[in-house]
C-alpha positions as CSV (number, residue, x, y, z in Angstrom):
1,X,64.3,-274.7,2.8
2,X,65.5,-278.0,4.3
3,X,67.1,-276.5,7.3
4,X,66.8,-278.6,10.4
5,X,65.3,-276.6,13.3
6,X,65.4,-277.6,17.0
7,X,61.9,-279.0,17.7
8,X,61.7,-277.3,21.1
9,X,62.9,-273.8,19.9
10,X,60.6,-274.1,16.9
11,X,57.5,-274.3,19.2
12,X,58.6,-271.7,21.9
13,X,55.7,-269.4,22.7
14,X,53.2,-271.6,20.7
15,X,52.9,-274.8,22.7
16,X,56.2,-274.8,24.7
17,X,57.3,-272.6,27.6
18,X,60.7,-271.2,28.4
19,X,63.0,-273.2,30.7
20,X,64.3,-270.1,32.3
21,X,61.6,-267.8,33.5
22,X,62.5,-264.3,34.9
23,X,59.9,-262.0,36.5
24,X,60.4,-258.3,37.3
25,X,64.2,-258.5,36.5
26,X,65.6,-255.4,34.7
27,X,69.1,-254.4,33.7
28,X,70.8,-257.6,34.9
29,X,70.4,-259.8,31.7
30,X,74.1,-260.5,31.2
31,X,74.7,-261.5,34.8
32,X,71.7,-263.7,35.1
33,X,72.2,-265.4,31.7
34,X,75.8,-266.3,32.8
35,X,74.5,-267.6,36.1
36,X,71.8,-269.8,34.4
37,X,74.3,-271.3,31.9
38,X,76.9,-272.1,34.6
39,X,74.3,-273.6,37.0
40,X,72.9,-275.8,34.1
41,X,76.4,-277.0,33.2
42,X,77.2,-277.9,36.8
43,X,73.9,-279.8,37.3
44,X,74.4,-281.7,34.0
45,X,77.7,-283.0,35.3
46,X,76.6,-283.5,38.9
47,X,73.3,-285.3,38.0
48,X,74.5,-287.5,35.2
49,X,73.0,-291.0,35.5
50,X,70.1,-289.8,37.7
51,X,67.5,-289.7,34.9
52,X,66.9,-286.0,35.1
53,X,64.4,-284.9,32.3
54,X,64.7,-281.1,32.7
55,X,66.0,-278.3,34.9
56,X,63.8,-275.2,35.1
57,X,65.0,-271.9,36.6
58,X,62.7,-269.2,38.0
59,X,63.8,-265.8,39.1
60,X,61.9,-263.0,40.8
61,X,63.0,-259.7,42.4
62,X,64.0,-261.7,45.5
63,X,63.5,-265.4,44.8
64,X,65.8,-267.8,42.9
65,X,64.2,-271.2,42.3
66,X,65.5,-274.3,40.6
67,X,63.1,-277.1,39.7
68,X,64.7,-280.5,38.9
69,X,62.4,-283.1,37.2
70,X,63.5,-286.7,37.5
71,X,62.0,-290.2,37.1
72,X,63.9,-291.4,40.2
73,X,63.4,-288.7,42.9
74,X,64.5,-291.1,45.6
75,X,68.1,-291.1,44.2
76,X,68.3,-287.3,44.4
77,X,66.4,-286.8,47.7
78,X,68.2,-289.6,49.6
79,X,67.4,-291.0,53.0
80,X,65.3,-288.4,55.0
81,X,66.3,-285.7,52.5
82,X,70.1,-285.8,53.0
83,X,70.8,-285.9,49.2
84,X,68.7,-282.8,48.5
85,X,70.4,-280.9,51.3
86,X,73.8,-281.9,50.1
87,X,73.0,-280.9,46.5
88,X,71.6,-277.5,47.7
89,X,74.8,-276.9,49.6
90,X,77.0,-277.9,46.7
91,X,75.0,-275.5,44.4
92,X,75.4,-272.6,46.9
93,X,79.1,-273.3,47.2
94,X,79.4,-273.3,43.4
95,X,77.5,-270.0,43.1
96,X,79.7,-268.4,45.8
97,X,82.9,-269.6,44.1
98,X,81.9,-268.2,40.7
99,X,80.3,-265.0,42.3
100,X,76.9,-265.7,40.9
101,X,73.8,-263.8,42.1
102,X,70.7,-265.5,43.6
103,X,72.2,-267.4,46.5
104,X,70.4,-265.3,49.1
105,X,66.8,-266.5,48.6
106,X,67.6,-269.9,47.0
107,X,65.1,-272.7,46.7
108,X,65.5,-276.2,45.3
109,X,62.5,-278.3,44.3
110,X,62.6,-281.9,43.0
111,X,59.6,-283.2,41.1
112,X,58.8,-286.7,39.8
113,X,58.2,-287.5,36.1
114,X,55.2,-289.7,36.0
115,X,55.8,-291.5,32.6
116,X,59.6,-291.7,32.0
117,X,59.2,-293.8,28.9
118,X,57.5,-291.0,27.1
119,X,60.1,-288.4,28.0
120,X,62.8,-287.9,25.4
121,X,65.6,-286.8,27.8
122,X,65.1,-289.9,30.0
123,X,64.9,-292.2,27.0
124,X,68.1,-290.8,25.6
125,X,69.8,-291.5,29.0
126,X,68.5,-295.1,28.8
127,X,70.1,-295.5,25.4
128,X,73.3,-294.0,26.6
129,X,73.4,-296.3,29.6
130,X,72.9,-299.4,27.3
131,X,75.7,-298.3,24.9
132,X,78.1,-297.6,27.8
133,X,77.4,-301.2,29.1
134,X,78.7,-302.4,25.7
135,X,75.3,-303.8,24.6
136,X,74.8,-304.1,20.7
137,X,73.6,-300.7,19.5
138,X,70.8,-302.2,17.3
139,X,69.4,-304.2,20.1
140,X,69.4,-301.1,22.4
141,X,67.6,-299.1,19.7
142,X,64.9,-301.7,19.1
143,X,64.3,-302.4,22.8
144,X,64.0,-298.6,23.4
145,X,61.5,-298.2,20.5
146,X,59.4,-301.1,21.9
147,X,59.4,-299.6,25.4
148,X,58.4,-296.1,24.2
149,X,55.7,-297.3,21.8
150,X,54.1,-299.3,24.6
151,X,52.8,-296.0,26.1
152,X,49.3,-295.0,25.1
153,X,50.1,-291.3,24.7
154,X,53.0,-291.9,22.3
155,X,52.2,-291.8,18.6
156,X,55.7,-291.9,17.1
157,X,59.3,-292.1,18.1
158,X,62.7,-291.8,16.3
159,X,66.1,-292.6,17.7
160,X,69.4,-291.5,15.9
161,X,72.9,-292.6,16.8
162,X,76.1,-291.1,15.3
163,X,79.7,-292.1,15.9
164,X,82.0,-295.1,15.9
165,X,79.1,-297.6,16.3
166,X,80.2,-301.0,17.5
167,X,83.8,-299.7,17.8
168,X,84.2,-299.4,14.0
169,X,87.1,-297.4,12.6
170,X,84.9,-295.1,10.5
171,X,82.0,-293.2,12.1
172,X,78.6,-293.6,10.7
173,X,74.9,-292.9,11.6
174,X,72.0,-295.2,12.2
175,X,68.4,-294.3,12.9
176,X,65.2,-296.2,13.6
177,X,61.6,-294.8,13.5
178,X,58.2,-296.0,14.5
179,X,54.9,-294.2,14.0
180,X,55.1,-290.6,12.7
181,X,57.0,-287.5,13.6
182,X,55.4,-284.4,12.0
183,X,58.3,-281.9,12.6
184,X,56.7,-279.1,10.5
185,X,53.4,-279.1,12.4
186,X,53.6,-276.4,15.1
187,X,50.8,-277.8,17.2
188,X,52.4,-281.2,17.3
189,X,53.7,-282.0,20.8
190,X,57.2,-283.3,20.0
191,X,59.7,-283.9,22.8
192,X,63.3,-283.8,21.7
193,X,66.6,-284.5,23.5
194,X,70.3,-284.9,22.8
195,X,72.8,-287.0,24.8
196,X,76.3,-288.5,24.5
197,X,77.4,-292.0,25.4
198,X,81.1,-291.8,26.6
199,X,82.9,-294.8,25.1
200,X,86.6,-295.7,25.4
201,X,87.1,-295.0,21.6
202,X,85.1,-291.8,21.6
203,X,81.6,-290.4,22.2
204,X,78.5,-291.6,20.4
205,X,75.8,-288.9,19.8
206,X,72.2,-289.8,20.6
207,X,69.1,-287.9,19.5
208,X,65.5,-288.9,20.4
209,X,62.2,-287.5,19.1
210,X,58.9,-288.5,20.7
211,X,55.5,-287.4,19.3
212,X,52.6,-287.3,21.7
213,X,49.8,-286.0,19.5
214,X,48.5,-282.5,18.7
215,X,47.7,-279.7,21.2
216,X,44.7,-277.6,20.2
217,X,43.6,-274.4,21.8
218,X,40.4,-274.7,23.8
219,X,38.2,-272.5,21.7
220,X,34.8,-273.7,23.0
221,X,32.9,-271.0,24.9
222,X,31.6,-272.1,28.3
223,X,27.9,-273.0,28.2
224,X,25.6,-270.8,30.2
């Protein structure tokens, strides 16, 4: 009762898919899990501020593939693909340094996010950017809610901030909500993200929930 569950983990295998997908891999769980965690931590630092929504990892018996989804692929790819080649070389160097497996048949894909305002991770990064520019936190929250609710496919949004808001001595929390966020409904498509805004007086925690309607299984039989 009353335990807060991560909205993504709560829906895994129901309407959400895993972010690390391994095929035909046996007996190497520990090694591959360590590799996935270190690669994700490296990319989180390296791609900060580039509006990356998610990093998916796919493994096969021979192939190791990383899919980076971002709303600004031009920033990552660079002029005539220089940025993507540089990032790939940095990743391979990092994997060699830490003796991680998968560098032999390595593939890096960069995909574009079509509607960034309805993606929780990108919205959280926008809030973080506004706070780091020293804009008033209430104005940042209200403007973010207006931007997100302007999308047709968004039915509800909630933004939560926690920390020394406005540089106050004592930490506190603030949250704003528009529409509805049915967290207990498993078929509800809820996008959730956490982010930190690095301020001179400490970090401010950001959480964003975006509700995009319900996903129903297509039970209709095809007509003959």
